[in-house]
BANUKE-409352 format. One record per residue (C-alpha): x negated, y, z negated; residue in one letter; residue number from 0. Coordinates in pm, whole numbers. Layout:
<nodes>
node xx->X; yy->Y; zz->Z; residuo->A; num->NUM
...
</nodes>
This chain:
<nodes>
node xx->-8860; yy->4682; zz->-8853; residuo->M; num->0
node xx->-8553; yy->4900; zz->-8908; residuo->T; num->1
node xx->-8753; yy->5217; zz->-8894; residuo->D; num->2
node xx->-8876; yy->5120; zz->-8545; residuo->M; num->3
node xx->-8554; yy->4983; zz->-8399; residuo->T; num->4
node xx->-8363; yy->5318; zz->-8503; residuo->S; num->5
node xx->-8651; yy->5509; zz->-8336; residuo->T; num->6
node xx->-8628; yy->5330; zz->-8003; residuo->L; num->7
node xx->-8232; yy->5352; zz->-8010; residuo->R; num->8
node xx->-8259; yy->5729; zz->-8057; residuo->M; num->9
node xx->-8099; yy->5931; zz->-7771; residuo->P; num->10
node xx->-8296; yy->6098; zz->-7533; residuo->L; num->11
node xx->-8112; yy->6431; zz->-7604; residuo->Q; num->12
node xx->-8223; yy->6391; zz->-7977; residuo->T; num->13
node xx->-8611; yy->6317; zz->-7926; residuo->R; num->14
node xx->-8645; yy->6583; zz->-7684; residuo->V; num->15
node xx->-8485; yy->6806; zz->-7982; residuo->Y; num->16
node xx->-8733; yy->6665; zz->-8233; residuo->L; num->17
node xx->-9056; yy->6719; zz->-7989; residuo->Y; num->18
node xx->-8975; yy->7085; zz->-7868; residuo->V; num->19
node xx->-8867; yy->7176; zz->-8229; residuo->S; num->20
node xx->-9199; yy->7025; zz->-8378; residuo->L; num->21
node xx->-9388; yy->7152; zz->-8119; residuo->T; num->22
node xx->-9230; yy->7528; zz->-8190; residuo->L; num->23
node xx->-9318; yy->7509; zz->-8544; residuo->I; num->24
node xx->-9689; yy->7384; zz->-8468; residuo->A; num->25
node xx->-9741; yy->7666; zz->-8252; residuo->A; num->26
node xx->-9601; yy->7918; zz->-8510; residuo->L; num->27
node xx->-9855; yy->7796; zz->-8764; residuo->V; num->28
node xx->-10145; yy->7726; zz->-8510; residuo->L; num->29
node xx->-10126; yy->8056; zz->-8279; residuo->I; num->30
node xx->-10201; yy->8311; zz->-8573; residuo->P; num->31
node xx->-10482; yy->8059; zz->-8683; residuo->L; num->32
node xx->-10635; yy->8032; zz->-8367; residuo->L; num->33
node xx->-10625; yy->8416; zz->-8304; residuo->T; num->34
node xx->-10772; yy->8521; zz->-8607; residuo->T; num->35
node xx->-11064; yy->8255; zz->-8543; residuo->A; num->36
node xx->-11120; yy->8382; zz->-8188; residuo->L; num->37
node xx->-11108; yy->8746; zz->-8283; residuo->G; num->38
node xx->-11381; yy->8691; zz->-8527; residuo->G; num->39
node xx->-11616; yy->8634; zz->-8225; residuo->F; num->40
node xx->-11480; yy->8944; zz->-8040; residuo->K; num->41
node xx->-11636; yy->9293; zz->-8054; residuo->S; num->42
node xx->-11391; yy->9586; zz->-8171; residuo->L; num->43
node xx->-11339; yy->9715; zz->-7812; residuo->G; num->44
node xx->-11287; yy->9377; zz->-7676; residuo->D; num->45
node xx->-11050; yy->9281; zz->-7964; residuo->L; num->46
node xx->-10825; yy->9621; zz->-7905; residuo->R; num->47
node xx->-10802; yy->9560; zz->-7519; residuo->T; num->48
node xx->-10775; yy->9181; zz->-7562; residuo->N; num->49
node xx->-10641; yy->9087; zz->-7881; residuo->P; num->50
node xx->-10481; yy->8707; zz->-7770; residuo->F; num->51
node xx->-10743; yy->8560; zz->-7512; residuo->G; num->52
node xx->-11056; yy->8470; zz->-7507; residuo->L; num->53
node xx->-11363; yy->8692; zz->-7612; residuo->P; num->54
node xx->-11582; yy->8836; zz->-7295; residuo->A; num->55
node xx->-11868; yy->8815; zz->-7480; residuo->E; num->56
node xx->-11928; yy->8560; zz->-7787; residuo->W; num->57
node xx->-12037; yy->8765; zz->-8118; residuo->Q; num->58
node xx->-12163; yy->8469; zz->-8309; residuo->W; num->59
node xx->-12326; yy->8739; zz->-8537; residuo->S; num->60
node xx->-11967; yy->8827; zz->-8703; residuo->N; num->61
node xx->-11966; yy->8497; zz->-8831; residuo->Y; num->62
node xx->-12367; yy->8434; zz->-8968; residuo->T; num->63
node xx->-12375; yy->8831; zz->-9098; residuo->D; num->64
node xx->-12122; yy->8713; zz->-9323; residuo->I; num->65
node xx->-12216; yy->8345; zz->-9422; residuo->L; num->66
node xx->-12600; yy->8472; zz->-9451; residuo->F; num->67
node xx->-12480; yy->8755; zz->-9665; residuo->G; num->68
node xx->-12490; yy->8729; zz->-10070; residuo->E; num->69
node xx->-12146; yy->8942; zz->-10116; residuo->R; num->70
node xx->-11948; yy->8665; zz->-9945; residuo->Y; num->71
node xx->-12082; yy->8378; zz->-10152; residuo->W; num->72
node xx->-12050; yy->8567; zz->-10475; residuo->L; num->73
node xx->-11674; yy->8638; zz->-10382; residuo->Q; num->74
node xx->-11598; yy->8280; zz->-10307; residuo->I; num->75
node xx->-11780; yy->8166; zz->-10644; residuo->F; num->76
node xx->-11548; yy->8422; zz->-10817; residuo->N; num->77
node xx->-11231; yy->8290; zz->-10622; residuo->S; num->78
node xx->-11334; yy->7936; zz->-10705; residuo->L; num->79
node xx->-11363; yy->8029; zz->-11082; residuo->V; num->80
node xx->-11046; yy->8146; zz->-11078; residuo->I; num->81
node xx->-10874; yy->7909; zz->-10899; residuo->A; num->82
node xx->-11046; yy->7634; zz->-11113; residuo->A; num->83
node xx->-10950; yy->7782; zz->-11432; residuo->L; num->84
node xx->-10622; yy->7877; zz->-11296; residuo->T; num->85
node xx->-10527; yy->7524; zz->-11184; residuo->V; num->86
node xx->-10680; yy->7348; zz->-11504; residuo->S; num->87
node xx->-10451; yy->7549; zz->-11735; residuo->L; num->88
node xx->-10151; yy->7507; zz->-11548; residuo->T; num->89
node xx->-10165; yy->7162; zz->-11529; residuo->L; num->90
node xx->-10238; yy->7100; zz->-11889; residuo->V; num->91
node xx->-9960; yy->7352; zz->-12011; residuo->V; num->92
node xx->-9724; yy->7268; zz->-11747; residuo->S; num->93
node xx->-9759; yy->6904; zz->-11759; residuo->S; num->94
node xx->-9709; yy->6875; zz->-12142; residuo->M; num->95
node xx->-9441; yy->7106; zz->-12153; residuo->A; num->96
node xx->-9271; yy->6918; zz->-11899; residuo->A; num->97
node xx->-9303; yy->6572; zz->-12078; residuo->F; num->98
node xx->-9141; yy->6717; zz->-12373; residuo->A; num->99
node xx->-8824; yy->6884; zz->-12169; residuo->F; num->100
node xx->-8802; yy->6497; zz->-11980; residuo->A; num->101
node xx->-8840; yy->6297; zz->-12273; residuo->H; num->102
node xx->-8804; yy->6462; zz->-12622; residuo->V; num->103
node xx->-8459; yy->6566; zz->-12709; residuo->R; num->104
node xx->-8478; yy->6887; zz->-12940; residuo->F; num->105
node xx->-8230; yy->7174; zz->-13064; residuo->F; num->106
node xx->-8245; yy->7458; zz->-12757; residuo->G; num->107
node xx->-8466; yy->7247; zz->-12536; residuo->S; num->108
node xx->-8207; yy->7356; zz->-12240; residuo->S; num->109
node xx->-8252; yy->7729; zz->-12325; residuo->F; num->110
node xx->-8588; yy->7701; zz->-12325; residuo->L; num->111
node xx->-8622; yy->7525; zz->-12001; residuo->L; num->112
node xx->-8415; yy->7793; zz->-11866; residuo->N; num->113
node xx->-8627; yy->8061; zz->-11997; residuo->Y; num->114
node xx->-8937; yy->7928; zz->-11849; residuo->F; num->115
node xx->-8737; yy->7894; zz->-11521; residuo->L; num->116
node xx->-8662; yy->8252; zz->-11514; residuo->L; num->117
node xx->-9024; yy->8311; zz->-11413; residuo->G; num->118
node xx->-8929; yy->8178; zz->-11072; residuo->L; num->119
node xx->-8682; yy->8518; zz->-11023; residuo->M; num->120
node xx->-8958; yy->8766; zz->-11059; residuo->F; num->121
node xx->-9323; yy->8809; zz->-10887; residuo->P; num->122
node xx->-9583; yy->8928; zz->-11089; residuo->A; num->123
node xx->-9575; yy->9243; zz->-10918; residuo->A; num->124
node xx->-9266; yy->9348; zz->-11106; residuo->T; num->125
node xx->-9433; yy->9329; zz->-11448; residuo->A; num->126
node xx->-9782; yy->9489; zz->-11318; residuo->I; num->127
node xx->-9762; yy->9767; zz->-11561; residuo->L; num->128
node xx->-9683; yy->9575; zz->-11907; residuo->P; num->129
node xx->-9921; yy->9314; zz->-11792; residuo->L; num->130
node xx->-10197; yy->9568; zz->-11735; residuo->F; num->131
node xx->-10088; yy->9713; zz->-12107; residuo->I; num->132
node xx->-10094; yy->9383; zz->-12268; residuo->R; num->133
node xx->-10417; yy->9238; zz->-12093; residuo->I; num->134
node xx->-10615; yy->9577; zz->-12184; residuo->R; num->135
node xx->-10491; yy->9538; zz->-12565; residuo->D; num->136
node xx->-10636; yy->9184; zz->-12564; residuo->L; num->137
node xx->-10999; yy->9331; zz->-12415; residuo->G; num->138
node xx->-10982; yy->9089; zz->-12106; residuo->L; num->139
node xx->-10981; yy->9394; zz->-11842; residuo->L; num->140
node xx->-11270; yy->9273; zz->-11595; residuo->D; num->141
node xx->-11280; yy->8960; zz->-11672; residuo->T; num->142
node xx->-11165; yy->8610; zz->-11523; residuo->Y; num->143
node xx->-10941; yy->8560; zz->-11809; residuo->W; num->144
node xx->-10770; yy->8890; zz->-11717; residuo->G; num->145
node xx->-10627; yy->8728; zz->-11396; residuo->V; num->146
node xx->-10615; yy->8396; zz->-11492; residuo->V; num->147
node xx->-10381; yy->8403; zz->-11762; residuo->L; num->148
node xx->-10094; yy->8605; zz->-11593; residuo->P; num->149
node xx->-10149; yy->8369; zz->-11288; residuo->Q; num->150
node xx->-10064; yy->8077; zz->-11517; residuo->V; num->151
node xx->-9793; yy->8228; zz->-11717; residuo->A; num->152
node xx->-9621; yy->8307; zz->-11374; residuo->F; num->153
node xx->-9676; yy->7987; zz->-11204; residuo->G; num->154
node xx->-9543; yy->7781; zz->-11529; residuo->L; num->155
node xx->-9170; yy->7784; zz->-11401; residuo->G; num->156
node xx->-9243; yy->7614; zz->-11083; residuo->M; num->157
node xx->-9496; yy->7380; zz->-11199; residuo->S; num->158
node xx->-9254; yy->7251; zz->-11532; residuo->I; num->159
node xx->-8997; yy->7214; zz->-11283; residuo->L; num->160
node xx->-9183; yy->6999; zz->-11050; residuo->L; num->161
node xx->-9321; yy->6766; zz->-11314; residuo->F; num->162
node xx->-9004; yy->6762; zz->-11540; residuo->R; num->163
node xx->-8806; yy->6633; zz->-11236; residuo->N; num->164
node xx->-9090; yy->6370; zz->-11161; residuo->Y; num->165
node xx->-9126; yy->6224; zz->-11519; residuo->F; num->166
node xx->-8776; yy->6199; zz->-11537; residuo->R; num->167
node xx->-8755; yy->5959; zz->-11232; residuo->N; num->168
node xx->-9030; yy->5744; zz->-11354; residuo->L; num->169
node xx->-8909; yy->5394; zz->-11438; residuo->P; num->170
node xx->-8698; yy->5406; zz->-11786; residuo->E; num->171
node xx->-8824; yy->5035; zz->-11812; residuo->E; num->172
node xx->-9172; yy->5163; zz->-11876; residuo->L; num->173
node xx->-9044; yy->5414; zz->-12154; residuo->F; num->174
node xx->-8878; yy->5139; zz->-12328; residuo->Q; num->175
node xx->-9134; yy->4875; zz->-12306; residuo->A; num->176
node xx->-9415; yy->5125; zz->-12432; residuo->A; num->177
node xx->-9241; yy->5184; zz->-12726; residuo->F; num->178
node xx->-9137; yy->4824; zz->-12822; residuo->V; num->179
node xx->-9519; yy->4768; zz->-12806; residuo->D; num->180
node xx->-9576; yy->5077; zz->-13042; residuo->G; num->181
node xx->-9670; yy->5322; zz->-12825; residuo->C; num->182
node xx->-9590; yy->5696; zz->-12927; residuo->G; num->183
node xx->-9542; yy->6000; zz->-12713; residuo->Y; num->184
node xx->-9845; yy->6113; zz->-12671; residuo->L; num->185
node xx->-10027; yy->5763; zz->-12580; residuo->R; num->186
node xx->-9719; yy->5739; zz->-12327; residuo->F; num->187
node xx->-9811; yy->6067; zz->-12180; residuo->F; num->188
node xx->-10165; yy->6021; zz->-12164; residuo->W; num->189
node xx->-10198; yy->5655; zz->-12084; residuo->Y; num->190
node xx->-9901; yy->5582; zz->-11854; residuo->I; num->191
node xx->-9723; yy->5904; zz->-11731; residuo->S; num->192
node xx->-10038; yy->6128; zz->-11627; residuo->L; num->193
node xx->-10189; yy->5786; zz->-11426; residuo->P; num->194
node xx->-9847; yy->5732; zz->-11240; residuo->L; num->195
node xx->-9830; yy->6110; zz->-11167; residuo->S; num->196
node xx->-10114; yy->6177; zz->-10914; residuo->R; num->197
node xx->-9887; yy->6260; zz->-10634; residuo->P; num->198
node xx->-9711; yy->6561; zz->-10855; residuo->I; num->199
node xx->-10052; yy->6635; zz->-10994; residuo->V; num->200
node xx->-10183; yy->6671; zz->-10633; residuo->A; num->201
node xx->-9900; yy->6879; zz->-10567; residuo->T; num->202
node xx->-9895; yy->7136; zz->-10848; residuo->V; num->203
node xx->-10267; yy->7168; zz->-10827; residuo->S; num->204
node xx->-10233; yy->7263; zz->-10461; residuo->I; num->205
node xx->-9978; yy->7523; zz->-10517; residuo->I; num->206
node xx->-10163; yy->7670; zz->-10765; residuo->S; num->207
node xx->-10499; yy->7670; zz->-10598; residuo->F; num->208
node xx->-10347; yy->7836; zz->-10315; residuo->V; num->209
node xx->-10158; yy->8055; zz->-10492; residuo->G; num->210
node xx->-10461; yy->8167; zz->-10698; residuo->S; num->211
node xx->-10697; yy->8178; zz->-10390; residuo->W; num->212
node xx->-10487; yy->8421; zz->-10190; residuo->N; num->213
node xx->-10380; yy->8645; zz->-10470; residuo->S; num->214
node xx->-10446; yy->8996; zz->-10417; residuo->Y; num->215
node xx->-10269; yy->9216; zz->-10677; residuo->I; num->216
node xx->-10385; yy->9114; zz->-10983; residuo->L; num->217
node xx->-10747; yy->9112; zz->-10943; residuo->P; num->218
node xx->-10703; yy->9447; zz->-10776; residuo->L; num->219
node xx->-10555; yy->9555; zz->-11106; residuo->I; num->220
node xx->-10764; yy->9378; zz->-11352; residuo->M; num->221
node xx->-11092; yy->9388; zz->-11238; residuo->L; num->222
node xx->-11312; yy->9668; zz->-11211; residuo->N; num->223
node xx->-11660; yy->9547; zz->-11091; residuo->S; num->224
node xx->-11732; yy->9473; zz->-10747; residuo->E; num->225
node xx->-11963; yy->9174; zz->-10915; residuo->A; num->226
node xx->-11651; yy->9000; zz->-10996; residuo->K; num->227
node xx->-11411; yy->9070; zz->-10688; residuo->Y; num->228
node xx->-11261; yy->8761; zz->-10541; residuo->P; num->229
node xx->-11238; yy->8727; zz->-10164; residuo->W; num->230
node xx->-10913; yy->8905; zz->-10106; residuo->P; num->231
node xx->-11057; yy->9209; zz->-10256; residuo->L; num->232
node xx->-11408; yy->9154; zz->-10026; residuo->G; num->233
node xx->-11197; yy->9276; zz->-9722; residuo->I; num->234
node xx->-11192; yy->9599; zz->-9807; residuo->M; num->235
node xx->-11573; yy->9620; zz->-9782; residuo->V; num->236
node xx->-11485; yy->9647; zz->-9406; residuo->Y; num->237
node xx->-11240; yy->9923; zz->-9457; residuo->R; num->238
node xx->-11418; yy->10305; zz->-9420; residuo->G; num->239
node xx->-11261; yy->10627; zz->-9416; residuo->E; num->240
node xx->-11199; yy->10667; zz->-9054; residuo->Y; num->241
node xx->-11182; yy->10294; zz->-8918; residuo->G; num->242
node xx->-11162; yy->9945; zz->-9014; residuo->T; num->243
node xx->-11402; yy->9697; zz->-8859; residuo->E; num->244
node xx->-11101; yy->9433; zz->-8765; residuo->W; num->245
node xx->-11345; yy->9187; zz->-8615; residuo->Q; num->246
node xx->-11535; yy->9104; zz->-8922; residuo->L; num->247
node xx->-11203; yy->9116; zz->-9129; residuo->V; num->248
node xx->-11078; yy->8814; zz->-8906; residuo->L; num->249
node xx->-11432; yy->8642; zz->-8931; residuo->A; num->250
node xx->-11435; yy->8676; zz->-9309; residuo->F; num->251
node xx->-11037; yy->8582; zz->-9339; residuo->I; num->252
node xx->-11127; yy->8272; zz->-9137; residuo->T; num->253
node xx->-11445; yy->8162; zz->-9353; residuo->L; num->254
node xx->-11231; yy->8223; zz->-9652; residuo->T; num->255
node xx->-10935; yy->8029; zz->-9568; residuo->I; num->256
node xx->-11110; yy->7727; zz->-9472; residuo->L; num->257
node xx->-11152; yy->7605; zz->-9844; residuo->P; num->258
node xx->-10777; yy->7593; zz->-9895; residuo->T; num->259
node xx->-10744; yy->7391; zz->-9581; residuo->V; num->260
node xx->-11006; yy->7150; zz->-9680; residuo->I; num->261
node xx->-10814; yy->7122; zz->-10006; residuo->V; num->262
node xx->-10483; yy->7031; zz->-9852; residuo->F; num->263
node xx->-10619; yy->6763; zz->-9649; residuo->F; num->264
node xx->-10808; yy->6589; zz->-9908; residuo->L; num->265
node xx->-10524; yy->6586; zz->-10151; residuo->A; num->266
node xx->-10257; yy->6522; zz->-9864; residuo->Q; num->267
node xx->-10263; yy->6140; zz->-9919; residuo->K; num->268
node xx->-10201; yy->6195; zz->-10268; residuo->H; num->269
node xx->-9894; yy->6417; zz->-10255; residuo->I; num->270
node xx->-9699; yy->6163; zz->-9992; residuo->I; num->271
node xx->-9797; yy->5858; zz->-10171; residuo->A; num->272
node xx->-9569; yy->5676; zz->-10422; residuo->G; num->273
node xx->-9748; yy->5537; zz->-10704; residuo->L; num->274
node xx->-9458; yy->5421; zz->-10900; residuo->T; num->275
node xx->-9364; yy->5152; zz->-10702; residuo->A; num->276
node xx->-9382; yy->4825; zz->-10878; residuo->G; num->277
node xx->-9483; yy->4996; zz->-11183; residuo->A; num->278
node xx->-9281; yy->4781; zz->-11405; residuo->V; num->279
node xx->-9428; yy->4442; zz->-11259; residuo->K; num->280
node xx->-9644; yy->4252; zz->-11512; residuo->S; num->281
</nodes>
């Protein structure tokens, strides 16, 4: 009732400002997506002369040729495998590490946490040479794990930070009641913390999934055989020595960003939900 009253009493200028701002932000997001999708329906000549308008003649074959091609589904499968392994390993390692930083007091915990957070300052591209040497020495070149392990390592900083802040905000009464009943750290983590952490699990999963799905530099360096290429490397198929089939590139990009959009909408309700409300009630 209070929110509705405050909304009704909001000045007209403020409401106009909010609507205009939100419309501009939505346009900045939707216009490139729509332009990319429509560009996939054009011929190369139409795309060059009319890049932002509707197609003069709808080229449905640009999409159907990709969808019915074996290469597209192989690259999507490779991307899904790499993303699934990255998300699973990131969730397991970061949640356990964050729980220890949030609830267990031990010597050097602050130093170790800051060490993990240093990874937020450096992208994977800055360490690509030592990464390549280490992956080569481990015999993981041209394997899924050669891409997954570096992605997990560089994603741990953000994931641990998100999990740790969420675990620390859980009601203290839960922690005290569990230990009074004889619950140890592992049982409290598995049976209480994780079930109440679905929103942050969904958030970390989406961040890890999108980062892995769109990763280009690591697969390019670590993978050699085309049979293991994820979708970002599949775009190179449409680049020739003297030209690029941009209409096929746009159609390919449109088809490959759909899984990330679907994953976001499926997990959206878990991100915005607050499952800890009333958790201490009997």
